[in-house]
KELO-164567 format. One record per residue (C-alpha): residue in three letters; x, y negated, z; residue number from 1. Coordinates in Angstrom, 1 decimal. Each point is the difference from the previous one (the first is absolute). Layout:
ATOM ALA X Y Z NUM
...
END
This chain:
ATOM MET -0.2 0.3 -0.2 1
ATOM SER 1.3 -3.8 -0.6 2
ATOM ALA -1.1 -3.1 1.0 3
ATOM VAL 0.2 -3.5 -0.9 4
ATOM CYS -1.2 -3.6 1.2 5
ATOM GLY -0.9 -2.3 -3.1 6
ATOM GLY -1.2 -3.6 0.8 7
ATOM ALA -3.2 0.6 2.6 8
ATOM ALA -0.5 3.9 -1.4 9
ATOM ARG 1.6 2.9 2.0 10
ATOM MET 0.6 3.1 -1.8 11
ATOM LEU 0.7 3.5 0.7 12
ATOM ARG 0.4 2.3 -2.7 13
ATOM THR -1.5 4.0 0.6 14
ATOM PRO 1.6 2.6 -2.9 15
ATOM GLY -2.4 3.0 -0.5 16
ATOM ARG -2.9 -1.5 2.0 17
ATOM HIS -3.2 -2.1 -1.4 18
ATOM GLY -1.6 -2.8 2.7 19
ATOM TYR -3.2 0.7 0.9 20
ATOM ALA -1.3 -1.8 3.8 21
ATOM ALA 2.0 -3.0 1.4 22
ATOM GLU -0.7 -1.1 3.5 23
ATOM PHE 2.0 -2.7 2.0 24
ATOM SER 0.2 0.9 4.4 25
ATOM PRO -2.4 -1.8 1.7 26
ATOM TYR 2.6 0.0 3.0 27
ATOM LEU 3.3 -0.2 -1.5 28
ATOM PRO 0.6 -3.6 -2.6 29
ATOM GLY 1.0 1.5 -3.1 30
ATOM ARG 0.0 3.6 0.2 31
ATOM LEU -1.9 1.4 -2.7 32
ATOM ALA -1.2 3.7 -0.6 33
ATOM CYS -0.2 1.7 -3.0 34
ATOM ALA -1.4 2.9 -1.6 35
ATOM THR 0.9 1.3 -2.9 36
ATOM ALA 0.1 3.1 -2.5 37
ATOM GLN 2.3 1.7 -2.3 38
ATOM HIS -1.5 0.8 -4.0 39
ATOM TYR -2.7 -2.8 0.2 40
ATOM GLY -1.6 2.1 2.9 41
ATOM ILE -0.9 2.8 -2.5 42
ATOM ALA 2.6 2.6 1.3 43
ATOM GLY 2.7 -0.2 2.5 44
ATOM CYS 0.6 -0.8 2.9 45
ATOM GLY -0.6 -3.8 2.0 46
ATOM THR 2.3 -2.1 2.8 47
ATOM LEU -1.0 -2.7 2.0 48
ATOM LEU 2.1 -2.7 0.7 49
ATOM ILE 0.4 -2.6 2.5 50
ATOM LEU 1.7 -3.0 -1.2 51
ATOM ASP 1.8 -3.1 2.3 52
ATOM PRO 0.7 -3.4 -2.0 53
ATOM ASP 3.8 -0.7 0.5 54
ATOM GLU 2.7 -2.6 -1.9 55
ATOM ALA 0.3 2.6 -2.7 56
ATOM GLY -4.2 0.1 -0.6 57
ATOM LEU -1.8 3.3 1.3 58
ATOM ARG 2.0 2.9 2.3 59
ATOM LEU -1.0 4.0 0.1 60
ATOM PHE -1.1 -0.5 3.3 61
ATOM ARG -1.0 3.7 0.5 62
ATOM SER -1.4 2.2 -2.6 63
ATOM PHE -2.4 2.8 0.3 64
ATOM ASP -0.5 3.2 -2.9 65
ATOM TRP -3.4 1.7 -0.3 66
ATOM ASN -0.2 3.0 -2.7 67
ATOM ASP -2.7 -1.6 -1.8 68
ATOM GLY -0.3 -3.7 -0.9 69
ATOM LEU -1.4 -2.6 2.2 70
ATOM PHE -2.8 -2.7 -0.8 71
ATOM ASP -0.7 -2.2 2.5 72
ATOM VAL 1.5 -0.8 3.3 73
ATOM THR -0.8 -2.8 2.9 74
ATOM TRP 0.9 -0.5 3.3 75
ATOM SER -1.2 0.8 3.5 76
ATOM GLU -1.8 -3.0 1.5 77
ATOM ASN 1.0 0.8 3.3 78
ATOM ASN 3.8 1.4 0.0 79
ATOM GLU 2.9 -2.0 -1.8 80
ATOM HIS 1.4 3.7 -1.2 81
ATOM VAL -2.6 2.1 -1.5 82
ATOM LEU -1.6 0.0 -3.1 83
ATOM ILE -2.3 2.4 -2.5 84
ATOM THR 0.5 1.0 -3.3 85
ATOM CYS -2.0 2.2 -2.3 86
ATOM SER 0.9 2.0 -2.9 87
ATOM GLY -1.1 2.2 -2.8 88
ATOM ASP -0.6 3.1 1.4 89
ATOM GLY -2.6 -1.4 2.4 90
ATOM SER 2.0 -0.5 3.2 91
ATOM LEU 0.3 -2.9 2.6 92
ATOM GLN 3.4 -0.4 1.3 93
ATOM LEU 0.5 -1.9 3.3 94
ATOM TRP 3.7 -1.2 0.1 95
ATOM ASP 2.0 -1.7 3.3 96
ATOM THR 3.2 -2.5 -2.5 97
ATOM ALA 2.0 0.6 4.0 98
ATOM LYS 0.0 3.4 -0.8 99
ATOM ALA 2.4 1.0 -3.0 100
ATOM ALA -1.8 3.3 -0.1 101
ATOM GLY -4.3 0.7 -1.3 102
ATOM PRO -2.1 -0.4 0.1 103
ATOM LEU -1.8 0.4 3.5 104
ATOM GLN -3.2 1.3 -1.5 105
ATOM VAL -1.5 1.2 -3.1 106
ATOM TYR -3.7 -0.3 -0.3 107
ATOM LYS -1.5 2.1 -3.1 108
ATOM GLU -4.0 -0.6 -0.9 109
ATOM HIS 0.6 -0.1 -3.5 110
ATOM ALA 1.0 3.2 -0.9 111
ATOM GLN -2.1 0.1 -3.3 112
ATOM GLU 0.7 -3.1 -1.8 113
ATOM ASN 1.6 1.7 -2.4 114
ATOM LEU -2.1 3.0 -0.6 115
ATOM LEU -2.2 0.4 -2.8 116
ATOM VAL -2.1 3.2 -0.4 117
ATOM THR -1.3 1.8 -3.0 118
ATOM GLY -2.9 2.5 -0.9 119
ATOM ALA -0.3 1.3 -3.1 120
ATOM VAL -1.5 2.5 -2.3 121
ATOM ASP 2.4 3.4 0.9 122
ATOM CYS -2.1 -0.1 3.5 123
ATOM SER 3.5 -1.9 1.6 124
ATOM LEU 0.3 -3.3 2.3 125
ATOM ARG 3.7 -1.2 0.1 126
ATOM GLY 1.6 -2.2 2.0 127
ATOM TRP 2.5 -2.7 -1.4 128
ATOM ASP 3.1 -1.8 1.4 129
ATOM LEU -0.2 -3.4 -2.2 130
ATOM ARG 3.3 -0.4 1.2 131
ATOM ASN 1.0 3.0 -1.9 132
ATOM VAL -2.7 1.8 -2.2 133
ATOM ARG 2.3 2.8 -1.8 134
ATOM GLN -1.7 2.6 1.6 135
ATOM PRO -3.5 0.2 3.1 136
ATOM VAL 1.1 0.0 3.1 137
ATOM PHE -3.2 2.3 0.9 138
ATOM GLU -2.8 1.9 -1.6 139
ATOM LEU -3.3 0.8 1.5 140
ATOM LEU -1.8 2.9 -1.8 141
ATOM GLY -3.8 1.1 0.5 142
ATOM HIS -2.0 -1.5 -2.5 143
ATOM THR -1.2 2.4 -3.1 144
ATOM TYR -1.0 -2.7 -2.0 145
ATOM ALA 1.2 -3.7 -1.3 146
ATOM ILE 0.1 -1.8 3.1 147
ATOM ARG -2.0 -3.7 -1.1 148
ATOM ARG 1.0 -2.7 2.9 149
ATOM VAL 2.7 0.5 3.2 150
ATOM LYS -0.1 -2.5 2.8 151
ATOM PHE 2.4 -1.0 2.8 152
ATOM SER -1.9 -0.2 3.5 153
ATOM PRO 0.6 -3.7 1.3 154
ATOM PHE 0.5 1.2 3.7 155
ATOM HIS 2.3 3.6 -0.5 156
ATOM ALA 3.4 -0.8 -1.7 157
ATOM SER 0.0 3.6 -1.6 158
ATOM VAL -3.2 1.4 -0.6 159
ATOM LEU -2.1 -0.6 -3.2 160
ATOM ALA -3.2 1.1 -1.2 161
ATOM SER -0.4 1.2 -4.1 162
ATOM CYS -3.1 0.7 -1.6 163
ATOM SER -0.3 2.6 -3.5 164
ATOM TYR -2.0 1.6 -2.1 165
ATOM ASP 0.2 2.9 1.9 166
ATOM PHE -3.4 -1.5 2.1 167
ATOM THR 2.1 -0.5 3.0 168
ATOM VAL 2.1 -2.6 2.1 169
ATOM ARG 2.9 0.6 1.6 170
ATOM PHE 1.7 -1.6 2.7 171
ATOM TRP 3.8 0.8 0.5 172
ATOM ASN 3.2 -1.1 2.0 173
ATOM PHE 3.2 -0.2 -1.5 174
ATOM SER 1.8 0.0 3.4 175
ATOM LYS -1.2 3.2 0.5 176
ATOM PRO 1.4 4.0 -0.8 177
ATOM ASP -3.6 0.6 -0.8 178
ATOM SER -1.3 -2.7 -1.2 179
ATOM LEU -3.4 0.4 -1.2 180
ATOM LEU -2.1 -1.2 2.5 181
ATOM GLU -3.7 0.3 -1.0 182
ATOM THR -1.6 1.1 -3.2 183
ATOM VAL -4.0 -1.7 -0.1 184
ATOM GLU -2.1 1.8 -2.3 185
ATOM HIS -3.3 -1.8 0.0 186
ATOM HIS -0.6 -1.2 -3.4 187
ATOM THR -0.7 2.3 -3.2 188
ATOM GLU 0.9 -1.7 -3.2 189
ATOM PHE 3.5 -1.7 0.3 190
ATOM THR 1.4 -2.7 2.6 191
ATOM CYS 1.1 -3.0 -1.8 192
ATOM GLY -0.4 -2.8 2.6 193
ATOM LEU 1.7 0.5 3.2 194
ATOM ASP 1.2 -2.4 3.0 195
ATOM PHE 1.1 -0.9 3.0 196
ATOM SER -1.9 -2.7 2.6 197
ATOM LEU 2.4 -3.0 0.8 198
ATOM GLN -2.0 -0.7 3.4 199
ATOM SER 0.0 3.6 1.0 200
ATOM PRO 2.8 2.4 0.9 201
ATOM THR -2.2 3.2 -0.7 202
ATOM GLN -2.9 -0.9 -3.0 203
ATOM VAL 0.6 0.8 -3.7 204
ATOM ALA -2.4 -0.6 -2.9 205
ATOM ASP -0.1 1.7 -3.0 206
ATOM CYS -2.1 0.7 -3.2 207
ATOM SER -0.9 2.9 -2.4 208
ATOM TRP -1.8 0.6 -3.1 209
ATOM ASP -2.9 1.7 2.1 210
ATOM GLU -1.2 -3.7 -0.4 211
ATOM THR 0.8 0.1 4.0 212
ATOM ILE 2.0 -2.4 2.2 213
ATOM LYS 1.1 1.1 3.4 214
ATOM ILE 1.6 -1.5 3.2 215
ATOM TYR 1.2 1.6 2.7 216
ATOM ASP 2.7 1.1 2.0 217
ATOM PRO 2.4 3.3 -0.8 218
ATOM ALA 0.9 1.6 3.3 219
ATOM CYS 3.8 -0.4 -0.8 220
ATOM LEU 0.0 -3.7 0.4 221
ATOM THR -2.0 0.3 3.6 222
ATOM ILE 2.8 1.8 1.6 223
ATOM PRO 3.9 -1.4 -0.2 224
ATOM ALA 1.4 1.1 -3.6 225
END
């Protein structure tokens, strides 16, 4: 890294790291945190940079590496050393600038943001990591005819539902070895529409070519998934 001070502008070059967010410390005058990522955030890791101004421009006070790109940063409002970042892997990292190593803690609540699940005429469901789509990360088998729709539960990160021309709605938890949680067979024709309620964690609606629309609470959602 190299620093340049030209007139009123202070600059620090960060080779191989592309900046995504910068925030001044509310406690220490001039101290700046910057969240960065490799390869423009498309792939690679990330680095949190803590910078202080000096006569030459900007001086690196501390840096922390993370195994995915860092896209935002903010300082704690009650501790001058603590700040938090968010990364492309869906996690938040808590850092302490008084410590050379870190993070202090990781909060991983958005693990599926890079996950896409597809259903097809071959009766299979496949999960894909959008950061690397060369091969699926899981496959769910059980339907006997083409899959018409797939939906993620808004309340359970690894739970999804699918409906099919085999007249069924199936509920899955792809994080479990026995992924199929329940098969609902209450239609007599192609089941084409499906959705989870955004208000109730147990409620589902579906519709079918048998001229019925149903709202119900499948047993698998009334117990922990």
